[in-house]
Every structure is written in C-alpha cells, then in structure tokens.
SETILO-616784 format. One record per residue (C-alpha): y, z, x. Coordinates in pm, whole numbers. Example, Ala and Ser with C-alpha at 12.3 -4.5 7.8 and 13.67 -1.06 7.14 Angstrom:
2
<rec><Y>-450</Y><Z>780</Z><X>1230</X></rec>
<rec><Y>-106</Y><Z>714</Z><X>1367</X></rec>
END
This chain:
271
<rec><Y>383</Y><Z>-272</Z><X>-2962</X></rec>
<rec><Y>372</Y><Z>127</Z><X>-2977</X></rec>
<rec><Y>406</Y><Z>309</Z><X>-2653</X></rec>
<rec><Y>167</Y><Z>596</Z><X>-2540</X></rec>
<rec><Y>345</Y><Z>902</Z><X>-2545</X></rec>
<rec><Y>353</Y><Z>1100</Z><X>-2266</X></rec>
<rec><Y>467</Y><Z>1462</Z><X>-2283</X></rec>
<rec><Y>816</Y><Z>1445</Z><X>-2036</X></rec>
<rec><Y>876</Y><Z>1767</Z><X>-2091</X></rec>
<rec><Y>591</Y><Z>1830</Z><X>-1872</X></rec>
<rec><Y>709</Y><Z>1615</Z><X>-1558</X></rec>
<rec><Y>701</Y><Z>1829</Z><X>-1279</X></rec>
<rec><Y>995</Y><Z>1967</Z><X>-1082</X></rec>
<rec><Y>1199</Y><Z>1718</Z><X>-976</X></rec>
<rec><Y>1121</Y><Z>1389</Z><X>-1130</X></rec>
<rec><Y>1335</Y><Z>1264</Z><X>-1372</X></rec>
<rec><Y>1085</Y><Z>1064</Z><X>-1590</X></rec>
<rec><Y>1376</Y><Z>888</Z><X>-1809</X></rec>
<rec><Y>1440</Y><Z>682</Z><X>-1472</X></rec>
<rec><Y>1188</Y><Z>462</Z><X>-1379</X></rec>
<rec><Y>1022</Y><Z>499</Z><X>-1022</X></rec>
<rec><Y>832</Y><Z>168</Z><X>-835</X></rec>
<rec><Y>489</Y><Z>356</Z><X>-761</X></rec>
<rec><Y>509</Y><Z>434</Z><X>-1120</X></rec>
<rec><Y>544</Y><Z>127</Z><X>-1266</X></rec>
<rec><Y>279</Y><Z>-2</Z><X>-957</X></rec>
<rec><Y>22</Y><Z>224</Z><X>-1109</X></rec>
<rec><Y>76</Y><Z>152</Z><X>-1454</X></rec>
<rec><Y>17</Y><Z>-242</Z><X>-1355</X></rec>
<rec><Y>-297</Y><Z>-130</Z><X>-1204</X></rec>
<rec><Y>-408</Y><Z>62</Z><X>-1567</X></rec>
<rec><Y>-276</Y><Z>404</Z><X>-1429</X></rec>
<rec><Y>-190</Y><Z>683</Z><X>-1650</X></rec>
<rec><Y>41</Y><Z>855</Z><X>-1402</X></rec>
<rec><Y>348</Y><Z>715</Z><X>-1549</X></rec>
<rec><Y>620</Y><Z>723</Z><X>-1829</X></rec>
<rec><Y>772</Y><Z>549</Z><X>-2123</X></rec>
<rec><Y>1120</Y><Z>395</Z><X>-1871</X></rec>
<rec><Y>822</Y><Z>301</Z><X>-1652</X></rec>
<rec><Y>620</Y><Z>112</Z><X>-1909</X></rec>
<rec><Y>930</Y><Z>-33</Z><X>-2009</X></rec>
<rec><Y>1019</Y><Z>-197</Z><X>-1707</X></rec>
<rec><Y>699</Y><Z>-302</Z><X>-1589</X></rec>
<rec><Y>603</Y><Z>-468</Z><X>-1930</X></rec>
<rec><Y>966</Y><Z>-597</Z><X>-1910</X></rec>
<rec><Y>922</Y><Z>-751</Z><X>-1567</X></rec>
<rec><Y>530</Y><Z>-903</Z><X>-1671</X></rec>
<rec><Y>685</Y><Z>-1098</Z><X>-1902</X></rec>
<rec><Y>940</Y><Z>-1307</Z><X>-1728</X></rec>
<rec><Y>673</Y><Z>-1302</Z><X>-1468</X></rec>
<rec><Y>277</Y><Z>-1267</Z><X>-1583</X></rec>
<rec><Y>189</Y><Z>-1298</Z><X>-1166</X></rec>
<rec><Y>291</Y><Z>-957</Z><X>-1169</X></rec>
<rec><Y>-19</Y><Z>-761</Z><X>-1270</X></rec>
<rec><Y>-244</Y><Z>-1023</Z><X>-1094</X></rec>
<rec><Y>-32</Y><Z>-926</Z><X>-776</X></rec>
<rec><Y>-44</Y><Z>-598</Z><X>-782</X></rec>
<rec><Y>-422</Y><Z>-572</Z><X>-867</X></rec>
<rec><Y>-481</Y><Z>-852</Z><X>-582</X></rec>
<rec><Y>-287</Y><Z>-622</Z><X>-317</X></rec>
<rec><Y>-554</Y><Z>-355</Z><X>-448</X></rec>
<rec><Y>-875</Y><Z>-507</Z><X>-409</X></rec>
<rec><Y>-745</Y><Z>-666</Z><X>-108</X></rec>
<rec><Y>-743</Y><Z>-264</Z><X>22</X></rec>
<rec><Y>-1059</Y><Z>-226</Z><X>-72</X></rec>
<rec><Y>-1198</Y><Z>-558</Z><X>114</X></rec>
<rec><Y>-994</Y><Z>-459</Z><X>407</X></rec>
<rec><Y>-1122</Y><Z>-109</Z><X>459</X></rec>
<rec><Y>-1438</Y><Z>-186</Z><X>366</X></rec>
<rec><Y>-1468</Y><Z>-497</Z><X>645</X></rec>
<rec><Y>-1286</Y><Z>-180</Z><X>891</X></rec>
<rec><Y>-1581</Y><Z>43</Z><X>776</X></rec>
<rec><Y>-1898</Y><Z>-179</Z><X>802</X></rec>
<rec><Y>-1791</Y><Z>-483</Z><X>1080</X></rec>
<rec><Y>-1531</Y><Z>-328</Z><X>1334</X></rec>
<rec><Y>-1681</Y><Z>64</Z><X>1349</X></rec>
<rec><Y>-1339</Y><Z>244</Z><X>1235</X></rec>
<rec><Y>-1382</Y><Z>555</Z><X>1079</X></rec>
<rec><Y>-1030</Y><Z>714</Z><X>1089</X></rec>
<rec><Y>-725</Y><Z>580</Z><X>860</X></rec>
<rec><Y>-388</Y><Z>664</Z><X>851</X></rec>
<rec><Y>-262</Y><Z>493</Z><X>492</X></rec>
<rec><Y>152</Y><Z>500</Z><X>498</X></rec>
<rec><Y>300</Y><Z>455</Z><X>123</X></rec>
<rec><Y>7</Y><Z>571</Z><X>-58</X></rec>
<rec><Y>110</Y><Z>556</Z><X>-395</X></rec>
<rec><Y>-51</Y><Z>699</Z><X>-722</X></rec>
<rec><Y>-387</Y><Z>770</Z><X>-709</X></rec>
<rec><Y>-595</Y><Z>531</Z><X>-873</X></rec>
<rec><Y>-962</Y><Z>444</Z><X>-810</X></rec>
<rec><Y>-1070</Y><Z>306</Z><X>-508</X></rec>
<rec><Y>-879</Y><Z>532</Z><X>-249</X></rec>
<rec><Y>-926</Y><Z>443</Z><X>70</X></rec>
<rec><Y>-1143</Y><Z>728</Z><X>159</X></rec>
<rec><Y>-1371</Y><Z>692</Z><X>-178</X></rec>
<rec><Y>-1379</Y><Z>348</Z><X>-14</X></rec>
<rec><Y>-1455</Y><Z>431</Z><X>336</X></rec>
<rec><Y>-1679</Y><Z>757</Z><X>284</X></rec>
<rec><Y>-1879</Y><Z>578</Z><X>64</X></rec>
<rec><Y>-1977</Y><Z>369</Z><X>330</X></rec>
<rec><Y>-1940</Y><Z>618</Z><X>664</X></rec>
<rec><Y>-1940</Y><Z>983</Z><X>460</X></rec>
<rec><Y>-1807</Y><Z>1075</Z><X>822</X></rec>
<rec><Y>-1468</Y><Z>904</Z><X>743</X></rec>
<rec><Y>-1127</Y><Z>1079</Z><X>833</X></rec>
<rec><Y>-847</Y><Z>965</Z><X>614</X></rec>
<rec><Y>-447</Y><Z>1065</Z><X>661</X></rec>
<rec><Y>-249</Y><Z>1004</Z><X>352</X></rec>
<rec><Y>102</Y><Z>995</Z><X>338</X></rec>
<rec><Y>390</Y><Z>909</Z><X>103</X></rec>
<rec><Y>733</Y><Z>1096</Z><X>17</X></rec>
<rec><Y>735</Y><Z>1050</Z><X>-335</X></rec>
<rec><Y>730</Y><Z>1341</Z><X>-558</X></rec>
<rec><Y>482</Y><Z>1260</Z><X>-821</X></rec>
<rec><Y>257</Y><Z>1113</Z><X>-556</X></rec>
<rec><Y>308</Y><Z>1495</Z><X>-372</X></rec>
<rec><Y>237</Y><Z>1632</Z><X>-715</X></rec>
<rec><Y>-101</Y><Z>1446</Z><X>-777</X></rec>
<rec><Y>-190</Y><Z>1462</Z><X>-381</X></rec>
<rec><Y>-505</Y><Z>1666</Z><X>-436</X></rec>
<rec><Y>-688</Y><Z>1332</Z><X>-618</X></rec>
<rec><Y>-653</Y><Z>1248</Z><X>-259</X></rec>
<rec><Y>-759</Y><Z>1558</Z><X>-96</X></rec>
<rec><Y>-1142</Y><Z>1494</Z><X>-204</X></rec>
<rec><Y>-1368</Y><Z>1431</Z><X>59</X></rec>
<rec><Y>-1740</Y><Z>1420</Z><X>206</X></rec>
<rec><Y>-1839</Y><Z>1740</Z><X>361</X></rec>
<rec><Y>-1890</Y><Z>1539</Z><X>690</X></rec>
<rec><Y>-1569</Y><Z>1396</Z><X>691</X></rec>
<rec><Y>-1162</Y><Z>1473</Z><X>616</X></rec>
<rec><Y>-865</Y><Z>1392</Z><X>403</X></rec>
<rec><Y>-503</Y><Z>1499</Z><X>482</X></rec>
<rec><Y>-154</Y><Z>1426</Z><X>283</X></rec>
<rec><Y>158</Y><Z>1431</Z><X>482</X></rec>
<rec><Y>457</Y><Z>1412</Z><X>286</X></rec>
<rec><Y>695</Y><Z>1213</Z><X>504</X></rec>
<rec><Y>940</Y><Z>917</Z><X>536</X></rec>
<rec><Y>822</Y><Z>616</Z><X>663</X></rec>
<rec><Y>1159</Y><Z>585</Z><X>839</X></rec>
<rec><Y>1004</Y><Z>845</Z><X>1116</X></rec>
<rec><Y>731</Y><Z>688</Z><X>1235</X></rec>
<rec><Y>733</Y><Z>976</Z><X>1527</X></rec>
<rec><Y>651</Y><Z>1258</Z><X>1270</X></rec>
<rec><Y>359</Y><Z>1056</Z><X>1058</X></rec>
<rec><Y>154</Y><Z>1065</Z><X>1418</X></rec>
<rec><Y>239</Y><Z>1422</Z><X>1491</X></rec>
<rec><Y>124</Y><Z>1557</Z><X>1157</X></rec>
<rec><Y>-180</Y><Z>1281</Z><X>1140</X></rec>
<rec><Y>-309</Y><Z>1429</Z><X>1492</X></rec>
<rec><Y>-405</Y><Z>1731</Z><X>1305</X></rec>
<rec><Y>-695</Y><Z>1580</Z><X>1106</X></rec>
<rec><Y>-738</Y><Z>1240</Z><X>1361</X></rec>
<rec><Y>-801</Y><Z>1180</Z><X>1714</X></rec>
<rec><Y>-543</Y><Z>935</Z><X>1834</X></rec>
<rec><Y>-694</Y><Z>855</Z><X>2133</X></rec>
<rec><Y>-1019</Y><Z>720</Z><X>1901</X></rec>
<rec><Y>-958</Y><Z>402</Z><X>1733</X></rec>
<rec><Y>-770</Y><Z>426</Z><X>1383</X></rec>
<rec><Y>-630</Y><Z>167</Z><X>1146</X></rec>
<rec><Y>-295</Y><Z>214</Z><X>1023</X></rec>
<rec><Y>-242</Y><Z>101</Z><X>618</X></rec>
<rec><Y>91</Y><Z>-40</Z><X>545</X></rec>
<rec><Y>77</Y><Z>-173</Z><X>212</X></rec>
<rec><Y>307</Y><Z>-282</Z><X>-15</X></rec>
<rec><Y>593</Y><Z>-27</Z><X>185</X></rec>
<rec><Y>751</Y><Z>-212</Z><X>428</X></rec>
<rec><Y>944</Y><Z>-389</Z><X>112</X></rec>
<rec><Y>1120</Y><Z>-95</Z><X>91</X></rec>
<rec><Y>1287</Y><Z>-95</Z><X>468</X></rec>
<rec><Y>1562</Y><Z>-311</Z><X>379</X></rec>
<rec><Y>1696</Y><Z>-426</Z><X>745</X></rec>
<rec><Y>1405</Y><Z>-617</Z><X>898</X></rec>
<rec><Y>1525</Y><Z>-509</Z><X>1255</X></rec>
<rec><Y>1426</Y><Z>-176</Z><X>1146</X></rec>
<rec><Y>1136</Y><Z>-246</Z><X>996</X></rec>
<rec><Y>964</Y><Z>-453</Z><X>1293</X></rec>
<rec><Y>1117</Y><Z>-85</Z><X>1527</X></rec>
<rec><Y>898</Y><Z>155</Z><X>1331</X></rec>
<rec><Y>594</Y><Z>-76</Z><X>1318</X></rec>
<rec><Y>639</Y><Z>-141</Z><X>1682</X></rec>
<rec><Y>587</Y><Z>247</Z><X>1736</X></rec>
<rec><Y>292</Y><Z>252</Z><X>1528</X></rec>
<rec><Y>144</Y><Z>-46</Z><X>1748</X></rec>
<rec><Y>198</Y><Z>160</Z><X>2036</X></rec>
<rec><Y>17</Y><Z>457</Z><X>1912</X></rec>
<rec><Y>-295</Y><Z>269</Z><X>1809</X></rec>
<rec><Y>-581</Y><Z>263</Z><X>2102</X></rec>
<rec><Y>-786</Y><Z>-25</Z><X>2216</X></rec>
<rec><Y>-991</Y><Z>-109</Z><X>1919</X></rec>
<rec><Y>-732</Y><Z>4</Z><X>1671</X></rec>
<rec><Y>-601</Y><Z>-185</Z><X>1343</X></rec>
<rec><Y>-293</Y><Z>-286</Z><X>1159</X></rec>
<rec><Y>-361</Y><Z>-400</Z><X>798</X></rec>
<rec><Y>-6</Y><Z>-483</Z><X>591</X></rec>
<rec><Y>50</Y><Z>-631</Z><X>204</X></rec>
<rec><Y>416</Y><Z>-727</Z><X>193</X></rec>
<rec><Y>599</Y><Z>-907</Z><X>-72</X></rec>
<rec><Y>691</Y><Z>-1313</Z><X>-53</X></rec>
<rec><Y>842</Y><Z>-1561</Z><X>-233</X></rec>
<rec><Y>666</Y><Z>-1817</Z><X>-10</X></rec>
<rec><Y>395</Y><Z>-1919</Z><X>-325</X></rec>
<rec><Y>649</Y><Z>-1891</Z><X>-623</X></rec>
<rec><Y>1010</Y><Z>-1918</Z><X>-461</X></rec>
<rec><Y>1306</Y><Z>-1868</Z><X>-717</X></rec>
<rec><Y>1085</Y><Z>-1690</Z><X>-1003</X></rec>
<rec><Y>1008</Y><Z>-1461</Z><X>-761</X></rec>
<rec><Y>1338</Y><Z>-1389</Z><X>-662</X></rec>
<rec><Y>1483</Y><Z>-1364</Z><X>-985</X></rec>
<rec><Y>1262</Y><Z>-1102</Z><X>-1081</X></rec>
<rec><Y>1308</Y><Z>-894</Z><X>-783</X></rec>
<rec><Y>1643</Y><Z>-926</Z><X>-858</X></rec>
<rec><Y>1643</Y><Z>-804</Z><X>-1145</X></rec>
<rec><Y>1394</Y><Z>-521</Z><X>-1055</X></rec>
<rec><Y>1629</Y><Z>-411</Z><X>-844</X></rec>
<rec><Y>1921</Y><Z>-342</Z><X>-1074</X></rec>
<rec><Y>1695</Y><Z>-54</Z><X>-1227</X></rec>
<rec><Y>1431</Y><Z>69</Z><X>-958</X></rec>
<rec><Y>1509</Y><Z>257</Z><X>-700</X></rec>
<rec><Y>1448</Y><Z>240</Z><X>-457</X></rec>
<rec><Y>1570</Y><Z>-135</Z><X>-378</X></rec>
<rec><Y>1260</Y><Z>-394</Z><X>-226</X></rec>
<rec><Y>1269</Y><Z>-671</Z><X>31</X></rec>
<rec><Y>1114</Y><Z>-995</Z><X>24</X></rec>
<rec><Y>1014</Y><Z>-1140</Z><X>322</X></rec>
<rec><Y>876</Y><Z>-1488</Z><X>443</X></rec>
<rec><Y>546</Y><Z>-1507</Z><X>585</X></rec>
<rec><Y>637</Y><Z>-1585</Z><X>904</X></rec>
<rec><Y>873</Y><Z>-1278</Z><X>910</X></rec>
<rec><Y>522</Y><Z>-1078</Z><X>789</X></rec>
<rec><Y>328</Y><Z>-1248</Z><X>1077</X></rec>
<rec><Y>593</Y><Z>-1104</Z><X>1345</X></rec>
<rec><Y>475</Y><Z>-737</Z><X>1212</X></rec>
<rec><Y>172</Y><Z>-827</Z><X>1402</X></rec>
<rec><Y>328</Y><Z>-917</Z><X>1720</X></rec>
<rec><Y>95</Y><Z>-822</Z><X>2034</X></rec>
<rec><Y>-182</Y><Z>-743</Z><X>1811</X></rec>
<rec><Y>-548</Y><Z>-1011</Z><X>1734</X></rec>
<rec><Y>-523</Y><Z>-1122</Z><X>1386</X></rec>
<rec><Y>-841</Y><Z>-1135</Z><X>1187</X></rec>
<rec><Y>-963</Y><Z>-1477</Z><X>995</X></rec>
<rec><Y>-808</Y><Z>-1569</Z><X>833</X></rec>
<rec><Y>-485</Y><Z>-1432</Z><X>940</X></rec>
<rec><Y>-194</Y><Z>-1347</Z><X>716</X></rec>
<rec><Y>-276</Y><Z>-1483</Z><X>371</X></rec>
<rec><Y>-233</Y><Z>-1434</Z><X>9</X></rec>
<rec><Y>-377</Y><Z>-1151</Z><X>-82</X></rec>
<rec><Y>-663</Y><Z>-1294</Z><X>-285</X></rec>
<rec><Y>-721</Y><Z>-1522</Z><X>-35</X></rec>
<rec><Y>-829</Y><Z>-1277</Z><X>252</X></rec>
<rec><Y>-1169</Y><Z>-1318</Z><X>267</X></rec>
<rec><Y>-1223</Y><Z>-1280</Z><X>-117</X></rec>
<rec><Y>-1612</Y><Z>-1187</Z><X>-236</X></rec>
<rec><Y>-1795</Y><Z>-1488</Z><X>-259</X></rec>
<rec><Y>-1857</Y><Z>-1479</Z><X>-591</X></rec>
<rec><Y>-1509</Y><Z>-1374</Z><X>-663</X></rec>
<rec><Y>-1336</Y><Z>-1653</Z><X>-909</X></rec>
<rec><Y>-1085</Y><Z>-1896</Z><X>-752</X></rec>
<rec><Y>-703</Y><Z>-1863</Z><X>-931</X></rec>
<rec><Y>-375</Y><Z>-1852</Z><X>-873</X></rec>
<rec><Y>-197</Y><Z>-1741</Z><X>-515</X></rec>
<rec><Y>-8</Y><Z>-1516</Z><X>-572</X></rec>
<rec><Y>331</Y><Z>-1413</Z><X>-313</X></rec>
<rec><Y>151</Y><Z>-1091</Z><X>-213</X></rec>
<rec><Y>68</Y><Z>-1173</Z><X>166</X></rec>
<rec><Y>-231</Y><Z>-966</Z><X>356</X></rec>
<rec><Y>-360</Y><Z>-934</Z><X>723</X></rec>
<rec><Y>-543</Y><Z>-714</Z><X>959</X></rec>
<rec><Y>-503</Y><Z>-724</Z><X>1331</X></rec>
<rec><Y>-741</Y><Z>-547</Z><X>1612</X></rec>
<rec><Y>-555</Y><Z>-442</Z><X>1945</X></rec>
<rec><Y>-699</Y><Z>-574</Z><X>2209</X></rec>
END
C-alpha cells in the first residue's frame, strides 16, 4: 500500500516527523491528516496485529461526544476542562457543547508540540462562549487549574475530561493523586469524565500489542484493570451504567452492536 506523501520538511519546529508519536498515531486511526509516514507505519502495524485498535480509538471518540452531550443537555454543564486534548479532529469538545449551548466555555490542555501548533483550530468559539488552550503537563494539575481559571469560573460546576491521558502516568499512586487534586477542585455538581485503556476484554492480545507499541513510541502507556479505573472516581457518584467499555456507555438506541473494546469509560458527579 502506497503511503500518502507528507512533506516532512514542513513539520513545525521542534517536531521530528521520523519518530512516531502517540497523538499522531491516534489521529491516523481516527482518519485525520495530522500525522507522518512514521506514525502511519507504526499505527498500521499495530492495527494488523490487533484489528480492534482502530475500533477502540473511534469508540473513545464517540464516548466523548455522548458524554459531553449528556452533560450539556441533561446535567446543565456549561464549562469543560479537557486535559489531554490530542490533535483536533471532527467533534471537538467545544463543537459538541456549543452546538447545544452556545454559551459553553472550554479550556483545552496538552503538552505535545504538534497539538500546540494546531491549537488555533481549537480556539474557534461562538460569540456567546469561549475557548482557550493551555500548554501544560498533567503532572502539574495545580498549574492547570490556575490557568484554567482565566476562562472558567471554577466556583461554578465544570467538567474535567481525562480521555486517553491517564495511561501516560505510569505510576498509579501518582495518577490517583493527580486525579484527586482535580476532583477536590470540582464544586458540587461538577463532573469527572475518564476513558482509560485496559486489558479486561481481550487480555493477552491487548497486553502484547501495548508491549510492542511501548518499544517504538514515547511516552509509554500503562494499562489498568477495571477496578483500578473505578478507583479514580472515589468520592463521586457514578452515573449509570458505571465504568464500562466505551462503546457500552449510553450508546445511541440505533447504534449497531459489536465487540467490546479495551477502553473503559465513566462519568461521575460530585455530590
């Protein structure tokens, strides 16, 4: 199969297009164009070994859409802190939220240089609402909250979105501590949304493809069990159906069935 040529020399400063990067591989699986030949080679190799990986990526993205729509339409949320934004694709958080409530305010957070280079695509907004982008690391949640306060009113309910980003915190106690800081910042009526990779569904097949992926792509990713993922929501009220494969979280009534994915998702409210 011939790769679609991408002019490597046009890569933004500080980005090596010959080294595969996790956000660009994910972008490739979602059908995006912000990736390079090295990313496509690794992504395609992983998909050959583990065909469910593309379905997993898309199930994660569809979960984002359903969760944001629910929060806006059913929970009245109008503020979102989306950490680990990734590269812009169709159905970004602000597009979904502002289509339902134009006054919604969204802050995106990431620390990948290519995401930063494309951040302007995330900064479009309705006149009534607002969007912002913070170049920051999840390891520093206090800074993220401080900078988010420029755009969001953190005394009023907001939702923290952590989709596909906690997997890059390899130390589990540290991951719990980070999430605890973010949960503590939520006022009553605030929400936490998490999507996290696991091997609960496909077991050794998932673990093997992650092992091979970690040999080629930085940063490495860490799988966690369903029980470990549920612990991130301690102290919050999980919305039905709880922490489940992303494709099983409140699917559209007309959605076709299919194999569960090794990406678990959940949404919880702070009482």
